[in-house]
The first five atom37 places (N, CA, C, CB, O) and aatype in JSON, in Angstrom:
{
  "aatype": [12, 13, 1, 2, 3, 0, 13, 19, 14, 0, 7, 15, 13, 15, 3, 0, 19, 6, 13, 14, 14, 3, 3, 19, 3, 6, 4, 19, 6, 4, 15, 16, 14, 12, 15, 0, 6, 0, 13, 0, 10, 1, 19, 1, 7, 14, 15, 12, 6, 14, 6, 13, 1, 0, 7, 6, 9, 10, 19, 19, 3, 14, 2, 1, 5, 18, 6, 15, 7, 3, 13, 19, 9, 0, 11, 2, 7, 3, 3, 6, 16, 16, 13, 11, 5, 18, 8, 1, 3, 7, 3, 1, 8, 13, 10, 16, 14, 9, 2, 15, 3, 17, 7, 11, 14, 12, 3, 12, 16, 7, 11, 3, 17, 1, 19, 9, 7, 1, 19, 19, 6, 11, 16, 11, 11, 18],
  "atom_mask": [
    [1, 1, 1, 1, 1],
    [1, 1, 1, 1, 1],
    [1, 1, 1, 1, 1],
    [1, 1, 1, 1, 1],
    [1, 1, 1, 1, 1],
    [1, 1, 1, 1, 1],
    [1, 1, 1, 1, 1],
    [1, 1, 1, 1, 1],
    [1, 1, 1, 1, 1],
    [1, 1, 1, 1, 1],
    [1, 1, 1, 0, 1],
    [1, 1, 1, 1, 1],
    [1, 1, 1, 1, 1],
    [1, 1, 1, 1, 1],
    [1, 1, 1, 1, 1],
    [1, 1, 1, 1, 1],
    [1, 1, 1, 1, 1],
    [1, 1, 1, 1, 1],
    [1, 1, 1, 1, 1],
    [1, 1, 1, 1, 1],
    [1, 1, 1, 1, 1],
    [1, 1, 1, 1, 1],
    [1, 1, 1, 1, 1],
    [1, 1, 1, 1, 1],
    [1, 1, 1, 1, 1],
    [1, 1, 1, 1, 1],
    [1, 1, 1, 1, 1],
    [1, 1, 1, 1, 1],
    [1, 1, 1, 1, 1],
    [1, 1, 1, 1, 1],
    [1, 1, 1, 1, 1],
    [1, 1, 1, 1, 1],
    [1, 1, 1, 1, 1],
    [1, 1, 1, 1, 1],
    [1, 1, 1, 1, 1],
    [1, 1, 1, 1, 1],
    [1, 1, 1, 1, 1],
    [1, 1, 1, 1, 1],
    [1, 1, 1, 1, 1],
    [1, 1, 1, 1, 1],
    [1, 1, 1, 1, 1],
    [1, 1, 1, 1, 1],
    [1, 1, 1, 1, 1],
    [1, 1, 1, 1, 1],
    [1, 1, 1, 0, 1],
    [1, 1, 1, 1, 1],
    [1, 1, 1, 1, 1],
    [1, 1, 1, 1, 1],
    [1, 1, 1, 1, 1],
    [1, 1, 1, 1, 1],
    [1, 1, 1, 1, 1],
    [1, 1, 1, 1, 1],
    [1, 1, 1, 1, 1],
    [1, 1, 1, 1, 1],
    [1, 1, 1, 0, 1],
    [1, 1, 1, 1, 1],
    [1, 1, 1, 1, 1],
    [1, 1, 1, 1, 1],
    [1, 1, 1, 1, 1],
    [1, 1, 1, 1, 1],
    [1, 1, 1, 1, 1],
    [1, 1, 1, 1, 1],
    [1, 1, 1, 1, 1],
    [1, 1, 1, 1, 1],
    [1, 1, 1, 1, 1],
    [1, 1, 1, 1, 1],
    [1, 1, 1, 1, 1],
    [1, 1, 1, 1, 1],
    [1, 1, 1, 0, 1],
    [1, 1, 1, 1, 1],
    [1, 1, 1, 1, 1],
    [1, 1, 1, 1, 1],
    [1, 1, 1, 1, 1],
    [1, 1, 1, 1, 1],
    [1, 1, 1, 1, 1],
    [1, 1, 1, 1, 1],
    [1, 1, 1, 0, 1],
    [1, 1, 1, 1, 1],
    [1, 1, 1, 1, 1],
    [1, 1, 1, 1, 1],
    [1, 1, 1, 1, 1],
    [1, 1, 1, 1, 1],
    [1, 1, 1, 1, 1],
    [1, 1, 1, 1, 1],
    [1, 1, 1, 1, 1],
    [1, 1, 1, 1, 1],
    [1, 1, 1, 1, 1],
    [1, 1, 1, 1, 1],
    [1, 1, 1, 1, 1],
    [1, 1, 1, 0, 1],
    [1, 1, 1, 1, 1],
    [1, 1, 1, 1, 1],
    [1, 1, 1, 1, 1],
    [1, 1, 1, 1, 1],
    [1, 1, 1, 1, 1],
    [1, 1, 1, 1, 1],
    [1, 1, 1, 1, 1],
    [1, 1, 1, 1, 1],
    [1, 1, 1, 1, 1],
    [1, 1, 1, 1, 1],
    [1, 1, 1, 1, 1],
    [1, 1, 1, 1, 1],
    [1, 1, 1, 0, 1],
    [1, 1, 1, 1, 1],
    [1, 1, 1, 1, 1],
    [1, 1, 1, 1, 1],
    [1, 1, 1, 1, 1],
    [1, 1, 1, 1, 1],
    [1, 1, 1, 1, 1],
    [1, 1, 1, 0, 1],
    [1, 1, 1, 1, 1],
    [1, 1, 1, 1, 1],
    [1, 1, 1, 1, 1],
    [1, 1, 1, 1, 1],
    [1, 1, 1, 1, 1],
    [1, 1, 1, 1, 1],
    [1, 1, 1, 0, 1],
    [1, 1, 1, 1, 1],
    [1, 1, 1, 1, 1],
    [1, 1, 1, 1, 1],
    [1, 1, 1, 1, 1],
    [1, 1, 1, 1, 1],
    [1, 1, 1, 1, 1],
    [1, 1, 1, 1, 1],
    [1, 1, 1, 1, 1],
    [1, 1, 1, 1, 1]
  ],
  "atom_positions": [
    [[14.22, -1.16, -2.73], [14.79, -1.81, -1.58], [13.7, -2.58, -0.86], [15.47, -0.79, -0.65], [12.55, -2.15, -0.83]],
    [[14.08, -3.7, -0.29], [13.07, -4.59, 0.28], [13.64, -5.35, 1.46], [12.55, -5.56, -0.78], [14.77, -5.83, 1.41]],
    [[12.86, -5.45, 2.51], [13.17, -6.32, 3.65], [12.19, -7.47, 3.59], [13.11, -5.56, 5.03], [11.0, -7.25, 3.38]],
    [[12.67, -8.68, 3.79], [11.8, -9.84, 3.72], [10.68, -9.82, 4.75], [12.61, -11.09, 3.89], [9.65, -10.45, 4.54]],
    [[10.86, -9.11, 5.85], [9.83, -9.06, 6.88], [9.01, -7.77, 6.84], [10.45, -9.22, 8.24], [8.24, -7.5, 7.76]],
    [[9.17, -6.96, 5.79], [8.38, -5.74, 5.65], [7.09, -6.09, 4.93], [9.19, -4.64, 4.87], [7.11, -6.66, 3.83]],
    [[5.96, -5.75, 5.54], [4.68, -6.08, 4.93], [3.7, -4.94, 5.12], [4.11, -7.37, 5.52], [3.9, -4.05, 5.94]],
    [[2.62, -5.0, 4.34], [1.5, -4.08, 4.49], [0.24, -4.91, 4.53], [1.46, -3.02, 3.34], [0.05, -5.79, 3.69]],
    [[-0.64, -4.65, 5.5], [-1.87, -5.43, 5.58], [-2.86, -5.03, 4.5], [-2.5, -5.26, 6.95], [-3.14, -3.85, 4.3]],
    [[-3.38, -6.03, 3.8], [-4.49, -5.82, 2.87], [-5.73, -6.24, 3.66], [-4.33, -6.65, 1.51], [-6.26, -7.34, 3.48]],
    [[-6.17, -5.36, 4.5], [-7.28, -5.62, 5.41], [-7.5, -4.36, 6.23], [0.0, 0.0, 0.0], [-7.47, -3.26, 5.68]],
    [[-7.71, -4.52, 7.51], [-7.87, -3.38, 8.4], [-6.54, -2.67, 8.6], [-8.46, -3.82, 9.76], [-5.48, -3.24, 8.33]],
    [[-6.6, -1.44, 9.08], [-5.37, -0.76, 9.45], [-4.67, -1.58, 10.52], [-5.65, 0.7, 9.94], [-5.32, -2.06, 11.45]],
    [[-3.36, -1.75, 10.4], [-2.55, -2.49, 11.38], [-1.26, -1.74, 11.62], [-2.27, -3.94, 10.89], [-0.89, -0.84, 10.86]],
    [[-0.57, -2.12, 12.7], [0.68, -1.45, 13.05], [1.63, -1.4, 11.87], [1.35, -2.16, 14.23], [1.8, -2.38, 11.15]],
    [[2.24, -0.25, 11.67], [3.21, -0.06, 10.6], [4.57, -0.54, 11.05], [3.27, 1.42, 10.16], [4.93, -0.41, 12.22]],
    [[5.31, -1.1, 10.12], [6.68, -1.52, 10.39], [7.58, -0.6, 9.58], [6.92, -3.03, 10.03], [7.46, -0.54, 8.36]],
    [[8.47, 0.11, 10.26], [9.37, 1.03, 9.57], [10.81, 0.63, 9.82], [9.11, 2.48, 10.02], [11.17, 0.17, 10.91]],
    [[11.64, 0.82, 8.8], [13.04, 0.45, 8.86], [13.88, 1.59, 8.32], [13.32, -0.86, 8.08], [13.41, 2.34, 7.46]],
    [[15.1, 1.74, 8.81], [15.99, 2.73, 8.21], [16.26, 2.38, 6.75], [17.33, 2.82, 9.0], [16.28, 1.19, 6.41]],
    [[16.45, 3.37, 5.87], [16.64, 3.1, 4.44], [17.8, 2.16, 4.13], [16.86, 4.38, 3.71], [17.76, 1.48, 3.1]],
    [[18.82, 2.09, 4.98], [19.96, 1.22, 4.69], [19.8, -0.18, 5.28], [21.24, 1.85, 5.21], [20.72, -0.99, 5.19]],
    [[18.66, -0.48, 5.89], [18.4, -1.77, 6.52], [17.53, -2.62, 5.6], [17.72, -1.59, 7.91], [16.34, -2.8, 5.85]],
    [[18.13, -3.13, 4.52], [17.37, -3.91, 3.53], [18.0, -5.28, 3.35], [17.32, -3.16, 2.19], [19.2, -5.47, 3.55]],
    [[17.16, -6.25, 2.96], [17.63, -7.6, 2.68], [17.99, -7.79, 1.21], [16.57, -8.61, 3.08], [18.93, -8.51, 0.88]],
    [[17.25, -7.13, 0.33], [17.49, -7.28, -1.1], [16.88, -6.12, -1.85], [16.92, -8.61, -1.6], [16.1, -5.34, -1.3]],
    [[17.25, -6.02, -3.11], [16.66, -5.02, -3.99], [15.69, -5.72, -4.93], [17.75, -4.25, -4.78], [15.9, -6.86, -5.31]],
    [[14.64, -5.03, -5.29], [13.65, -5.54, -6.22], [13.83, -4.8, -7.52], [12.19, -5.39, -5.67], [13.82, -3.57, -7.55]],
    [[14.01, -5.54, -8.6], [14.14, -4.89, -9.9], [12.78, -4.44, -10.38], [14.79, -5.85, -10.94], [11.78, -5.14, -10.22]],
    [[12.74, -3.24, -10.96], [11.48, -2.66, -11.41], [11.6, -2.24, -12.87], [11.08, -1.47, -10.53], [12.67, -1.82, -13.32]],
    [[10.5, -2.36, -13.57], [10.49, -1.91, -14.96], [10.01, -0.47, -15.07], [9.6, -2.82, -15.8], [10.05, 0.12, -16.15]],
    [[9.55, 0.1, -13.96], [9.03, 1.46, -13.91], [10.06, 2.38, -13.25], [7.68, 1.51, -13.15], [10.63, 2.01, -12.22]],
    [[10.31, 3.56, -13.8], [11.23, 4.49, -13.14], [10.69, 4.86, -11.75], [11.42, 5.77, -14.0], [9.49, 5.09, -11.58]],
    [[11.58, 4.92, -10.76], [11.21, 5.2, -9.37], [12.02, 6.36, -8.82], [11.41, 3.95, -8.5], [13.1, 6.68, -9.32]],
    [[11.49, 6.98, -7.78], [12.27, 7.98, -7.06], [13.23, 7.25, -6.11], [11.34, 8.97, -6.27], [13.09, 6.05, -5.88]],
    [[14.18, 7.97, -5.57], [15.15, 7.38, -4.64], [14.49, 6.93, -3.34], [16.27, 8.38, -4.34], [15.07, 6.12, -2.61]],
    [[13.31, 7.43, -3.04], [12.61, 7.08, -1.8], [11.69, 5.87, -1.96], [11.8, 8.25, -1.31], [11.03, 5.48, -1.0]],
    [[11.62, 5.27, -3.14], [10.75, 4.12, -3.38], [11.15, 2.96, -2.48], [10.8, 3.69, -4.87], [12.32, 2.81, -2.11]],
    [[10.18, 2.14, -2.13], [10.42, 0.98, -1.27], [9.46, -0.14, -1.66], [10.25, 1.35, 0.23], [8.54, 0.07, -2.45]],
    [[9.67, -1.31, -1.1], [8.83, -2.46, -1.43], [8.32, -3.11, -0.15], [9.61, -3.49, -2.28], [9.0, -3.13, 0.87]],
    [[7.1, -3.63, -0.23], [6.44, -4.29, 0.88], [5.76, -5.56, 0.38], [5.42, -3.36, 1.58], [5.35, -5.63, -0.78]],
    [[5.65, -6.54, 1.24], [4.94, -7.77, 0.9], [3.48, -7.65, 1.35], [5.63, -9.01, 1.55], [3.2, -7.14, 2.44]],
    [[2.55, -8.12, 0.51], [1.13, -8.1, 0.83], [0.83, -9.18, 1.87], [0.26, -8.31, -0.44], [1.29, -10.31, 1.78]],
    [[0.03, -8.79, 2.86], [-0.44, -9.74, 3.87], [-1.94, -9.51, 4.03], [0.33, -9.56, 5.24], [-2.36, -8.42, 4.4]],
    [[-2.75, -10.53, 3.77], [-4.2, -10.44, 3.95], [-4.95, -10.51, 2.64], [0.0, 0.0, 0.0], [-4.36, -10.41, 1.56]],
    [[-6.29, -10.7, 2.72], [-7.1, -11.01, 1.55], [-7.9, -9.86, 0.94], [-8.03, -12.06, 1.91], [-8.55, -10.08, -0.09]],
    [[-7.9, -8.67, 1.49], [-8.87, -7.66, 1.04], [-8.63, -7.16, -0.39], [-8.85, -6.5, 1.97], [-9.51, -6.53, -0.97]],
    [[-7.45, -7.42, -0.95], [-7.16, -6.93, -2.3], [-7.09, -8.05, -3.33], [-5.86, -6.16, -2.29], [-6.66, -7.83, -4.47]],
    [[-7.51, -9.25, -2.93], [-7.58, -10.36, -3.88], [-8.77, -10.15, -4.82], [-7.7, -11.73, -3.14], [-9.74, -9.51, -4.41]],
    [[-8.74, -10.65, -6.03], [-7.73, -11.55, -6.58], [-6.57, -10.84, -7.26], [-8.37, -12.47, -7.55], [-5.6, -11.5, -7.64]],
    [[-6.64, -9.52, -7.42], [-5.57, -8.8, -8.12], [-4.24, -8.84, -7.37], [-5.98, -7.35, -8.33], [-3.18, -8.96, -7.99]],
    [[-4.29, -8.75, -6.05], [-3.08, -8.74, -5.23], [-3.22, -9.84, -4.18], [-2.86, -7.34, -4.56], [-4.11, -9.78, -3.34]],
    [[-2.35, -10.8, -4.23], [-2.42, -11.95, -3.33], [-1.35, -11.85, -2.24], [-2.26, -13.26, -4.11], [-0.3, -11.24, -2.43]],
    [[-1.65, -12.48, -1.11], [-0.68, -12.52, -0.01], [0.64, -13.07, -0.53], [-1.21, -13.38, 1.17], [0.67, -14.05, -1.27]],
    [[1.72, -12.43, -0.14], [3.06, -12.85, -0.54], [3.62, -12.07, -1.71], [0.0, 0.0, 0.0], [4.84, -12.04, -1.9]],
    [[2.77, -11.44, -2.5], [3.27, -10.63, -3.6], [3.94, -9.37, -3.05], [2.13, -10.27, -4.58], [3.62, -8.9, -1.96]],
    [[4.87, -8.85, -3.83], [5.63, -7.68, -3.42], [5.14, -6.45, -4.17], [7.15, -7.89, -3.66], [5.04, -6.45, -5.4]],
    [[4.83, -5.41, -3.41], [4.39, -4.13, -3.98], [5.55, -3.16, -3.98], [3.2, -3.55, -3.19], [6.25, -3.01, -2.97]],
    [[5.77, -2.5, -5.09], [6.75, -1.42, -5.16], [5.98, -0.12, -5.01], [7.57, -1.47, -6.51], [5.04, 0.15, -5.75]],
    [[6.39, 0.67, -4.03], [5.66, 1.87, -3.65], [6.56, 3.09, -3.82], [5.15, 1.77, -2.18], [7.71, 3.09, -3.38]],
    [[6.03, 4.11, -4.47], [6.8, 5.35, -4.64], [6.07, 6.48, -3.92], [6.99, 5.69, -6.16], [4.99, 6.89, -4.35]],
    [[6.64, 6.98, -2.83], [5.98, 8.06, -2.09], [5.97, 9.4, -2.83], [6.65, 8.24, -0.76], [5.25, 10.32, -2.44]],
    [[6.76, 9.51, -3.88], [6.82, 10.77, -4.63], [5.94, 10.76, -5.88], [8.25, 11.05, -5.03], [5.87, 11.76, -6.6]],
    [[5.28, 9.66, -6.12], [4.41, 9.57, -7.3], [3.03, 10.11, -6.95], [4.31, 8.09, -7.81], [2.45, 9.73, -5.93]],
    [[2.5, 10.99, -7.77], [1.16, 11.53, -7.54], [0.14, 10.4, -7.63], [0.83, 12.65, -8.58], [0.33, 9.44, -8.38]],
    [[-0.92, 10.51, -6.88], [-1.99, 9.52, -6.95], [-3.3, 10.23, -7.22], [-2.06, 8.69, -5.64], [-3.47, 11.42, -6.92]],
    [[-4.24, 9.48, -7.8], [-5.57, 10.01, -8.07], [-6.58, 8.91, -7.86], [-5.66, 10.59, -9.51], [-6.22, 7.75, -7.62]],
    [[-7.83, 9.26, -7.96], [-8.89, 8.3, -7.74], [-8.71, 7.08, -8.65], [-10.26, 8.95, -7.97], [-8.5, 7.22, -9.86]],
    [[-8.78, 5.9, -8.05], [-8.6, 4.66, -8.79], [-7.23, 4.03, -8.59], [0.0, 0.0, 0.0], [-7.05, 2.86, -8.9]],
    [[-6.26, 4.79, -8.08], [-4.92, 4.26, -7.86], [-4.87, 3.4, -6.6], [-3.9, 5.4, -7.76], [-5.66, 3.57, -5.67]],
    [[-3.93, 2.48, -6.57], [-3.68, 1.65, -5.4], [-2.64, 2.37, -4.54], [-3.19, 0.22, -5.8], [-1.62, 2.83, -5.04]],
    [[-2.91, 2.44, -3.23], [-2.07, 3.23, -2.34], [-1.8, 2.49, -1.03], [-2.71, 4.58, -2.05], [-2.52, 1.57, -0.65]],
    [[-0.75, 2.94, -0.36], [-0.49, 2.56, 1.02], [-0.89, 3.79, 1.84], [1.03, 2.14, 1.27], [-0.4, 4.89, 1.61]],
    [[-1.79, 3.58, 2.8], [-2.3, 4.68, 3.61], [-1.93, 4.46, 5.07], [-3.83, 4.83, 3.46], [-1.8, 3.32, 5.53]],
    [[-1.76, 5.56, 5.78], [-1.43, 5.51, 7.21], [-2.43, 6.38, 7.95], [0.05, 6.0, 7.48], [-2.75, 7.49, 7.52]],
    [[-2.93, 5.87, 9.08], [-3.86, 6.65, 9.88], [-3.12, 7.38, 11.0], [-4.97, 5.75, 10.47], [-1.9, 7.26, 11.11]],
    [[-3.86, 8.12, 11.82], [-3.27, 8.9, 12.9], [-2.64, 8.08, 13.99], [0.0, 0.0, 0.0], [-1.9, 8.62, 14.82]],
    [[-2.91, 6.79, 14.03], [-2.3, 5.89, 15.02], [-1.06, 5.19, 14.46], [-3.32, 4.84, 15.48], [-0.57, 4.22, 15.05]],
    [[-0.54, 5.67, 13.32], [0.62, 5.09, 12.63], [0.37, 3.65, 12.2], [1.83, 5.13, 13.53], [1.29, 2.84, 12.16]],
    [[-0.88, 3.34, 11.87], [-1.22, 2.04, 11.32], [-1.37, 2.19, 9.81], [-2.53, 1.46, 11.97], [-1.78, 3.24, 9.33]],
    [[-1.03, 1.14, 9.07], [-1.08, 1.21, 7.61], [-2.06, 0.2, 7.05], [0.32, 0.98, 7.02], [-2.45, -0.76, 7.71]],
    [[-2.44, 0.45, 5.8], [-3.25, -0.5, 5.04], [-2.97, -0.29, 3.56], [-4.76, -0.34, 5.36], [-2.47, 0.76, 3.15]],
    [[-3.32, -1.29, 2.77], [-3.18, -1.26, 1.32], [-4.59, -1.32, 0.72], [-2.29, -2.45, 0.79], [-5.32, -2.29, 0.95]],
    [[-4.96, -0.29, -0.03], [-6.31, -0.21, -0.6], [-6.28, 0.56, -1.92], [-7.28, 0.45, 0.39], [-5.25, 1.12, -2.31]],
    [[-7.42, 0.58, -2.57], [-7.61, 1.42, -3.75], [-8.24, 2.72, -3.27], [-8.5, 0.71, -4.84], [-9.24, 2.72, -2.54]],
    [[-7.65, 3.82, -3.69], [-8.14, 5.15, -3.29], [-9.22, 5.61, -4.25], [-6.97, 6.17, -3.25], [-9.1, 5.47, -5.47]],
    [[-10.29, 6.16, -3.69], [-11.36, 6.75, -4.5], [-11.73, 8.11, -3.91], [-12.6, 5.82, -4.57], [-11.79, 8.29, -2.7]],
    [[-11.98, 9.03, -4.81], [-12.45, 10.35, -4.4], [-13.77, 10.62, -5.08], [-11.4, 11.46, -4.74], [-13.93, 10.39, -6.28]],
    [[-14.72, 11.11, -4.3], [-16.04, 11.46, -4.83], [-16.36, 12.86, -4.31], [-17.15, 10.41, -4.4], [-16.85, 13.01, -3.19]],
    [[-16.07, 13.86, -5.11], [-16.23, 15.24, -4.67], [-15.23, 15.53, -3.56], [0.0, 0.0, 0.0], [-14.02, 15.41, -3.77]],
    [[-15.73, 15.9, -2.39], [-14.87, 16.17, -1.23], [-14.7, 14.94, -0.33], [-15.44, 17.31, -0.41], [-14.07, 15.03, 0.72]],
    [[-15.24, 13.82, -0.72], [-15.18, 12.61, 0.1], [-14.05, 11.71, -0.39], [-16.55, 11.84, 0.06], [-13.77, 11.62, -1.59]],
    [[-13.39, 11.04, 0.57], [-12.25, 10.17, 0.28], [-12.54, 8.77, 0.83], [-10.94, 10.76, 0.89], [-13.0, 8.62, 1.96]],
    [[-12.25, 7.76, 0.02], [-12.52, 6.38, 0.41], [-11.3, 5.5, 0.15], [-13.75, 5.84, -0.34], [-10.57, 5.71, -0.82]],
    [[-11.1, 4.52, 1.01], [-10.13, 3.46, 0.79], [-10.94, 2.19, 0.61], [-9.08, 3.33, 1.99], [-11.69, 1.78, 1.5]],
    [[-10.79, 1.56, -0.54], [-11.68, 0.49, -0.94], [-10.94, -0.83, -1.14], [-12.39, 0.86, -2.21], [-9.93, -0.88, -1.84]],
    [[-11.44, -1.91, -0.51], [-10.9, -3.23, -0.82], [-11.48, -3.69, -2.16], [-11.23, -4.26, 0.32], [-12.62, -3.36, -2.48]],
    [[-10.71, -4.43, -2.95], [-11.28, -4.92, -4.21], [-11.89, -6.3, -4.06], [-10.2, -4.95, -5.3], [-12.6, -6.76, -4.95]],
    [[-11.65, -6.95, -2.95], [-12.27, -8.24, -2.65], [-13.67, -7.94, -2.09], [-11.41, -9.09, -1.63], [-13.8, -7.41, -0.99]],
    [[-14.7, -8.29, -2.85], [-16.07, -7.98, -2.44], [-16.48, -8.68, -1.15], [-17.04, -8.36, -3.55], [-17.43, -8.25, -0.49]],
    [[-15.8, -9.75, -0.77], [-16.1, -10.44, 0.49], [-15.55, -9.69, 1.7], [-15.53, -11.85, 0.45], [-15.9, -10.0, 2.83]],
    [[-14.7, -8.71, 1.48], [-14.02, -8.05, 2.58], [-14.86, -6.97, 3.24], [-12.73, -7.45, 2.1], [-14.71, -6.72, 4.44]],
    [[-15.74, -6.34, 2.51], [-16.58, -5.32, 3.13], [-16.68, -4.06, 2.3], [0.0, 0.0, 0.0], [-16.27, -4.03, 1.14]],
    [[-17.23, -3.04, 2.92], [-17.5, -1.77, 2.26], [-16.25, -0.89, 2.24], [-18.65, -1.03, 2.97], [-15.31, -1.12, 3.0]],
    [[-16.24, 0.11, 1.36], [-15.15, 1.09, 1.38], [-15.1, 1.8, 2.73], [-15.33, 2.12, 0.25], [-16.12, 2.02, 3.37]],
    [[-13.89, 2.14, 3.15], [-13.7, 2.91, 4.37], [-13.81, 4.39, 4.02], [-12.32, 2.58, 5.05], [-13.03, 4.9, 3.22]],
    [[-14.77, 5.07, 4.62], [-14.93, 6.51, 4.39], [-13.91, 7.23, 5.27], [-16.41, 6.99, 4.71], [-14.01, 7.21, 6.49]],
    [[-12.92, 7.85, 4.65], [-11.84, 8.5, 5.37], [-12.04, 10.02, 5.49], [-10.51, 8.22, 4.68], [-11.19, 10.72, 6.04]],
    [[-13.16, 10.5, 4.99], [-13.46, 11.93, 5.0], [-13.45, 12.46, 6.43], [-14.81, 12.2, 4.34], [-14.16, 11.95, 7.3]],
    [[-12.65, 13.49, 6.67], [-12.57, 14.13, 7.98], [-11.75, 13.37, 9.0], [0.0, 0.0, 0.0], [-11.66, 13.81, 10.15]],
    [[-11.16, 12.25, 8.63], [-10.35, 11.46, 9.57], [-8.87, 11.83, 9.42], [-10.56, 9.94, 9.33], [-8.46, 12.41, 8.42]],
    [[-8.1, 11.48, 10.44], [-6.66, 11.72, 10.44], [-5.98, 10.57, 9.7], [-6.11, 11.84, 11.91], [-5.82, 9.48, 10.25]],
    [[-5.59, 10.81, 8.45], [-4.96, 9.79, 7.63], [-4.22, 10.47, 6.48], [-6.01, 8.76, 7.08], [-4.41, 11.66, 6.22]],
    [[-3.37, 9.7, 5.81], [-2.67, 10.23, 4.64], [-2.18, 9.07, 3.77], [-1.46, 11.14, 5.07], [-2.01, 7.95, 4.25]],
    [[-1.97, 9.35, 2.52], [-1.36, 8.38, 1.61], [0.13, 8.52, 1.76], [-1.82, 8.61, 0.12], [0.67, 9.62, 1.64]],
    [[0.82, 7.41, 2.02], [2.28, 7.47, 2.14], [2.98, 7.04, 0.86], [2.74, 6.61, 3.29], [4.19, 7.21, 0.74]],
    [[2.23, 6.48, -0.08], [2.84, 6.13, -1.35], [1.86, 5.45, -2.29], [0.0, 0.0, 0.0], [0.91, 4.81, -1.87]],
    [[2.13, 5.62, -3.56], [1.32, 4.97, -4.6], [2.01, 3.69, -5.04], [1.1, 5.93, -5.83], [3.23, 3.66, -5.25]],
    [[1.23, 2.63, -5.17], [1.76, 1.37, -5.68], [1.96, 1.53, -7.18], [0.8, 0.16, -5.35], [1.03, 1.9, -7.9]],
    [[3.17, 1.24, -7.64], [3.47, 1.42, -9.06], [3.81, 0.11, -9.77], [4.62, 2.39, -9.23], [3.86, 0.05, -11.0]],
    [[4.03, -0.94, -8.99], [4.37, -2.23, -9.6], [4.2, -3.32, -8.57], [5.82, -2.22, -10.17], [4.27, -3.07, -7.37]],
    [[3.96, -4.55, -9.04], [3.94, -5.7, -8.13], [4.75, -6.82, -8.76], [2.49, -6.17, -7.83], [4.9, -6.91, -9.98]],
    [[5.26, -7.68, -7.88], [6.02, -8.83, -8.34], [5.83, -9.94, -7.32], [7.53, -8.48, -8.52], [5.35, -9.7, -6.22]],
    [[6.21, -11.13, -7.68], [6.11, -12.26, -6.76], [7.44, -12.98, -6.81], [4.92, -13.21, -7.11], [7.94, -13.32, -7.88]],
    [[8.0, -13.22, -5.64], [9.25, -13.97, -5.53], [8.98, -15.28, -4.83], [10.35, -13.16, -4.78], [8.18, -15.35, -3.9]],
    [[9.64, -16.31, -5.28], [9.47, -17.64, -4.68], [10.67, -17.99, -3.84], [9.25, -18.71, -5.76], [10.72, -19.07, -3.25]]
  ]
}
């Protein structure tokens, strides 16, 4: 399910936009099996380029397990979200932009945050 105005920032944590599950504009077809709670968001920002460009649609499954190296949507304690690559190094947790111009990984160790879903597919609609 997808709302045309639903987005996730590929940059710093930003305010999250949440919608009731029945408030969708369209459905996104996926080639990957999804849980009933899966949703889609549009990428906004440059931190995940060149792999993920602004305007592309991410399909996110909150019930899919994630591990180091996976792309995730994360939410901090202020209900702000971001799209990054998750990395774990021992007991340390990092959210990493893949665009080297964007900056260093965010060290999330000991901070109030959580992964709200793993990105399982991307698409682009014109």
